[in-house]
C-alpha positions in Angstrom: -119.2 -168.0 25.7 -120.8 -171.2 24.5 -122.1 -171.4 21.0 -122.6 -173.1 17.6 -120.5 -173.7 14.6 -122.7 -173.3 11.5 -122.5 -175.6 8.6 -121.7 -174.3 5.0 -124.7 -173.2 2.9 -126.9 -172.4 5.9 -129.3 -169.5 5.2 -127.5 -167.2 7.6 -124.8 -166.9 4.9 -127.4 -165.4 2.7 -128.8 -162.8 5.1 -131.3 -164.8 7.2 -131.0 -164.6 11.0 -132.4 -168.0 11.9 -130.5 -171.2 12.6 -132.2 -174.6 12.2 -130.8 -177.9 13.8 -129.9 -179.2 10.3 -127.6 -176.2 9.8 -125.5 -176.8 12.9 -122.1 -178.5 12.5 -121.1 -178.4 16.1 -122.0 -177.2 19.5 -119.3 -175.9 21.9 -119.5 -175.1 25.5 -122.7 -176.0 27.3 -125.4 -173.5 26.1 -128.6 -173.7 28.1 -132.2 -172.8 26.8 -132.7 -169.1 26.7 -128.9 -168.3 26.8 -127.1 -165.7 24.6 -124.6 -167.7 22.5 -121.9 -166.9 19.9 -122.1 -168.1 16.4 -119.1 -169.1 14.3 -118.7 -170.3 10.7 -117.0 -173.6 9.7 -113.7 -171.7 9.6 -114.1 -170.5 13.2 -114.8 -167.0 12.2 -117.4 -165.1 14.4 -120.8 -164.5 13.0 -122.3 -162.6 15.9 -124.6 -163.3 18.9 -127.8 -165.2 19.0 -130.4 -166.5 21.5 -130.6 -170.2 21.9 -133.3 -172.7 22.4 -132.8 -176.4 21.4 -136.5 -177.1 22.1 -137.5 -174.9 19.1 -137.3 -175.8 15.5 -135.4 -172.5 15.2 -132.6 -173.3 17.5 -130.8 -170.0 17.4 -131.8 -166.5 16.3 -129.1 -164.0 15.7 -129.7 -160.5 17.1 -126.3 -158.9 16.6 -123.3 -159.3 14.3 -120.9 -158.7 17.1 -120.5 -159.9 20.6 -123.5 -158.7 22.6 -125.4 -159.4 25.7 -129.1 -158.9 26.5 -128.8 -156.4 29.4 -130.8 -153.4 30.3 -128.6 -151.2 28.2 -129.2 -153.3 25.2 -133.0 -153.3 25.6 -133.2 -149.6 26.2 -131.0 -148.9 23.1 -132.8 -151.2 20.8 -136.4 -150.1 21.9 -135.3 -146.5 21.6 -134.1 -147.0 18.1 -137.3 -148.8 17.1 -139.4 -145.8 18.4 -137.1 -143.3 16.6 -137.7 -145.4 13.3 -141.4 -145.0 13.6 -141.1 -141.4 14.5 -139.2 -140.8 11.3 -141.9 -142.5 9.3 -144.4 -140.1 10.6 -146.4 -142.7 12.4 -148.7 -142.0 15.4 -146.5 -143.3 18.3 -149.5 -143.4 20.6 -151.2 -146.1 18.5 -148.5 -148.2 17.0 -146.5 -151.4 17.1 -143.3 -150.0 18.7 -141.3 -153.2 18.4 -141.7 -155.9 15.7 -139.5 -158.9 16.7 -136.6 -159.6 14.2 -137.4 -156.4 12.2 -136.2 -154.4 15.2 -133.5 -156.7 16.3 -135.4 -158.1 19.2 -136.4 -161.7 18.0 -139.6 -162.8 19.6 -140.5 -159.5 21.3 -143.6 -157.6 20.3 -144.6 -154.3 21.9 -147.8 -152.4 20.9 -148.7 -149.0 22.3 -152.2 -147.8 23.0 -151.8 -144.4 24.4 -150.5 -144.8 28.0 -150.9 -148.6 27.9 -148.6 -151.2 26.4 -149.3 -154.7 25.3 -146.2 -156.9 25.2 -145.6 -160.4 23.9 -142.5 -162.5 24.6 -142.6 -165.3 22.0 -139.1 -166.7 22.4 -137.7 -168.2 25.6 -134.7 -165.7 25.8 -137.1 -162.8 25.8 -139.5 -164.3 28.2 -136.6 -164.9 30.7 -135.7 -161.2 30.4 -139.2 -159.7 31.1 -138.1 -157.7 34.0 -135.3 -156.0 32.0 -137.9 -155.3 29.2 -140.3 -153.8 31.8 -137.5 -151.6 33.2 -136.5 -150.3 29.8 -140.2 -149.5 28.8 -140.8 -147.7 32.1 -137.7 -145.6 31.6 -138.4 -144.7 28.0 -142.2 -144.4 28.0 -143.5 -144.2 31.6 -146.6 -146.2 30.7 -149.6 -146.4 33.1 -149.7 -150.2 32.5 -148.0 -153.0 30.6 -150.0 -156.1 29.9 -148.0 -159.3 29.1 -150.3 -160.8 26.6 -148.7 -164.2 26.1 -151.6 -166.2 24.9 -150.1 -166.7 21.5 -149.9 -170.4 20.2 -146.3 -169.6 19.0 -145.1 -169.9 22.5 -145.7 -173.6 22.4 -142.9 -173.9 19.7 -140.5 -172.5 22.3 -141.7 -174.9 25.0 -143.5 -172.2 26.9 -147.0 -172.1 28.3 -149.6 -169.5 27.3 -150.8 -166.9 29.8 -151.9 -163.3 30.4 -150.6 -161.2 33.3 -149.8 -157.7 34.3 -146.1 -156.8 33.9 -146.6 -153.3 35.2 -149.4 -151.2 36.8 -153.0 -152.3 37.1 -155.3 -153.9 34.6 -156.6 -150.9 32.6 -159.9 -152.6 31.6 -161.7 -151.5 28.5 -160.7 -148.1 27.1 -161.2 -146.0 24.0 -158.5 -145.4 21.3 -158.9 -143.4 18.1 -157.8 -144.4 14.6 -158.7 -142.8 11.2 -161.0 -140.4 13.2 -162.9 -143.4 14.5 -163.3 -144.6 18.1 -162.7 -148.2 19.1 -163.0 -149.8 22.5 -160.3 -152.3 23.3 -159.5 -154.5 26.3 -155.8 -155.5 26.3 -156.2 -157.9 29.2 -159.5 -159.7 28.6 -160.1 -158.8 24.9 -160.0 -161.5 22.1 -156.5 -160.4 20.9 -153.8 -157.8 21.8 -156.0 -154.9 20.6 -156.6 -153.6 17.1 -155.0 -155.0 14.0 -152.5 -152.2 13.8 -151.0 -153.6 10.6 -154.3 -153.0 8.8 -155.1 -149.4 9.8 -153.6 -147.8 6.7 -155.6 -150.3 4.5 -158.8 -149.4 6.3 -158.3 -145.8 5.2 -157.2 -146.7 1.7 -160.2 -148.9 0.9 -162.7 -146.6 2.5 -161.8 -143.9 -0.1 -163.6 -146.1 -2.6 -166.7 -146.6 -0.5 -168.8 -143.4 -1.0 -172.2 -144.3 -2.3 -171.4 -148.0 -2.6 -173.1 -151.1 -0.9 -170.3 -152.5 1.1 -169.8 -156.1 2.4 -167.0 -156.5 5.0 -166.2 -160.2 5.5 -164.3 -161.4 8.6 -165.0 -158.0 10.0 -163.6 -158.7 13.5 -164.0 -155.4 15.4 -165.4 -153.6 12.3 -162.3 -151.8 11.1 -163.1 -151.8 7.4 -166.9 -151.6 7.9 -166.7 -148.5 10.1 -164.2 -146.8 7.9 -166.5 -147.3 4.9 -169.5 -146.2 6.7 -167.8 -143.0 7.9 -166.6 -142.4 4.3 -170.2 -142.3 3.0 -171.1 -145.8 2.0 -174.7 -146.3 1.0 -175.0 -149.4 3.1 -172.5 -151.5 5.1 -172.9 -155.2 6.0 -170.3 -156.8 8.2 -170.0 -160.6 8.7 -168.0 -162.6 11.2 -168.5 -166.1 12.6 -167.4 -164.9 16.1 -170.1 -163.7 18.4 -167.6 -161.7 20.4 -166.3 -160.0 17.3 -169.8 -159.2 16.1 -170.6 -157.6 19.5 -167.4 -155.6 19.4 -168.2 -154.3 15.9 -171.8 -153.3 17.0 -170.4 -151.6 20.0 -167.8 -149.6 18.0 -170.5 -148.7 15.5 -172.6 -147.2 18.3 -169.6 -145.4 19.7 -169.2 -143.7 16.4 -172.9 -143.0 15.8 -172.6 -145.1 12.5 -175.3 -147.5 11.1 -173.8 -150.8 10.0 -175.6 -154.3 9.7 -173.5 -156.9 11.6 -174.3 -160.5 11.0 -172.9 -163.5 12.9 -172.4 -166.0 10.1 -169.8 -168.3 8.6 -168.4 -166.2 5.8 -168.0 -169.2 3.3 -171.6 -170.1 3.8 -172.8 -166.5 3.7 -171.0 -165.8 0.3 -172.5 -169.0 -1.2 -176.1 -167.9 -0.5 -175.8 -164.1 -0.7 -177.5 -162.0 -3.3 -175.6 -159.7 -5.6 -176.5 -156.6 -3.6 -172.9 -155.3 -3.2 -170.6 -152.8 -5.0 -167.6 -153.3 -2.8 -166.6 -156.5 -1.0 -163.8 -156.8 1.5 -162.2 -160.1 2.3 -159.7 -159.9 5.3 -159.7 -163.4 6.8 -157.4 -164.7 9.6 -154.5 -166.7 8.3 -155.7 -170.0 6.7 -152.3 -171.6 7.3 -149.4 -171.5 9.8 -147.2 -173.9 8.0 -146.2 -175.0 4.5 -147.9 -178.3 4.9 -151.3 -176.8 4.8 -150.6 -174.2 2.2 -152.4 -176.1 -0.6 -155.6 -176.3 1.5 -155.3 -172.6 2.4 -155.0 -171.6 -1.2 -158.2 -173.6 -1.9 -159.9 -171.6 0.8 -158.8 -168.3 -0.6 -159.9 -169.5 -4.2 -163.3 -170.3 -2.8 -164.0 -167.0 -1.1 -162.5 -165.1 -4.2 -164.8 -167.0 -6.6 -167.9 -166.5 -4.5 -167.2 -162.8 -3.9 -166.5 -162.1 -7.6 -169.7 -163.8 -8.6 -171.6 -161.2 -6.5 -170.0 -158.2 -8.3 -171.2 -156.8 -11.5 -169.2 -154.4 -13.9 -167.7 -151.6 -11.9 -167.8 -153.6 -8.6 -164.8 -153.6 -6.4 -163.1 -156.5 -4.5 -160.4 -155.8 -1.8 -158.8 -159.1 -0.6 -156.0 -159.6 1.9 -153.8 -162.5 3.1 -151.8 -162.5 6.3 -149.9 -165.7 5.9 -146.1 -165.3 5.0 -146.3 -168.8 3.5 -148.5 -167.5 0.7 -146.2 -165.2 -1.3 -147.6 -162.1 -3.1 -147.2 -163.9 -6.4 -149.1 -167.0 -5.2 -151.9 -164.9 -3.8 -152.3 -162.8 -6.9 -152.2 -166.0 -9.1 -155.0 -167.3 -6.9 -157.1 -164.2 -7.5 -156.5 -164.5 -11.3 -157.6 -168.1 -11.3 -160.8 -167.2 -9.4 -161.5 -164.4 -12.0 -161.1 -166.8 -14.8 -163.6 -169.2 -13.3 -166.0 -166.4 -12.5 -165.6 -165.1 -16.0 -164.7 -161.7 -14.8 -161.9 -159.4 -16.0 -160.2 -157.5 -13.2 -158.2 -154.2 -13.2 -155.8 -153.5 -10.4 -156.7 -150.4 -8.4 -154.3 -150.7 -5.5 -151.9 -152.9 -3.8 -151.6 -153.2 0.0 -149.1 -154.3 2.6 -148.6 -154.1 6.3 -148.4 -150.6 7.9 -144.9 -149.1 8.4 -144.9 -150.0 12.1 -144.5 -153.5 11.0 -141.1 -153.0 9.0 -139.9 -155.7 6.7 -136.3 -157.0 6.5 -135.7 -158.0 2.9 -133.6 -160.9 4.0 -136.2 -162.4 6.2 -139.3 -163.0 4.1 -141.3 -164.0 7.2 -141.3 -160.3 8.3 -143.3 -159.4 5.3 -146.5 -161.4 5.7 -149.4 -159.1 4.8 -150.4 -158.6 1.2 -153.6 -157.2 -0.4 -155.1 -156.2 -3.7 -158.0 -154.0 -4.7 -159.4 -154.8 -8.1 -162.3 -153.6 -10.2 -164.5 -155.7 -12.3 -164.5 -154.4 -15.9 -166.3 -155.4 -19.0 -165.2 -158.7 -20.6 -163.0 -158.1 -23.6 
């Protein structure tokens, strides 16, 4: 089998599973893009099996510490193990991320389940070339009504692949209803704005909503209304949801109607809205899309977070609550918390930590791969200055 000899001090020797071009000492055989290759250290000792793509910055991604091929038996076994892990965590398997890339030993493969329908993303060339094997494994394990191949992610470009959406199995299910936290949501896996719901935030929706009873709530970057609807259902006095996307606002309004809940949905740029808003809120939620996809723009992203933190805090009086989230792995928990502290100093507000949030358990984190632990959040209360 063709493969790579890895240079000393590469991150793979410290537990990471990725190999960059600068970490390769030598290539042997004639590996082709999308191939399974073997990895060896500089003393010719085996390091395991990886998928290979020289077009990507991440040239190789290890998926096993032994010699292994990506055949039907492998996919069936790994997907079954991923499902069992979520079952042991007590997660609802019918509304769940069943496979989360490296965290489940399947680099570049994402599988979300919405009842009888599956949404699949193949974000690495090796997984994309083996779509039929993945389909066969999923049909055997879950017997889904449909599998949508939702490959419109910009991450595919890094692997030299074009974006696209197609059916991998069955017919296009069209819009349908799913239930989370006792709320109904209409989603469209094929024609919708994204792959479905933000499954990683479902637990946070419930956690923040517990603080909403009797409060005036502002949900910024509402998307389909997840936080807003959870707070309204929990007894909030008033809920205002803001998003710059007309499609997202329409979805939030539609979901509110489905649940017979009264929320105000405003199509507006959140930065501008916060700048001109009145201090009419007791609970503000900030859940923006990622402000950065790389380290080069991290400083700009942190300025963006600082701006919305500062503007939100200025709208809150004593006893007010702010729940803020960051979904970029480039911004560490410590950096994000420091950003919130800096904003509180400028706003002349003292904050007390109420809760800390992370991605739901169906997005497991490998401690040796920090990129798998991307979502962090803090809920804080404004207290009297001391």
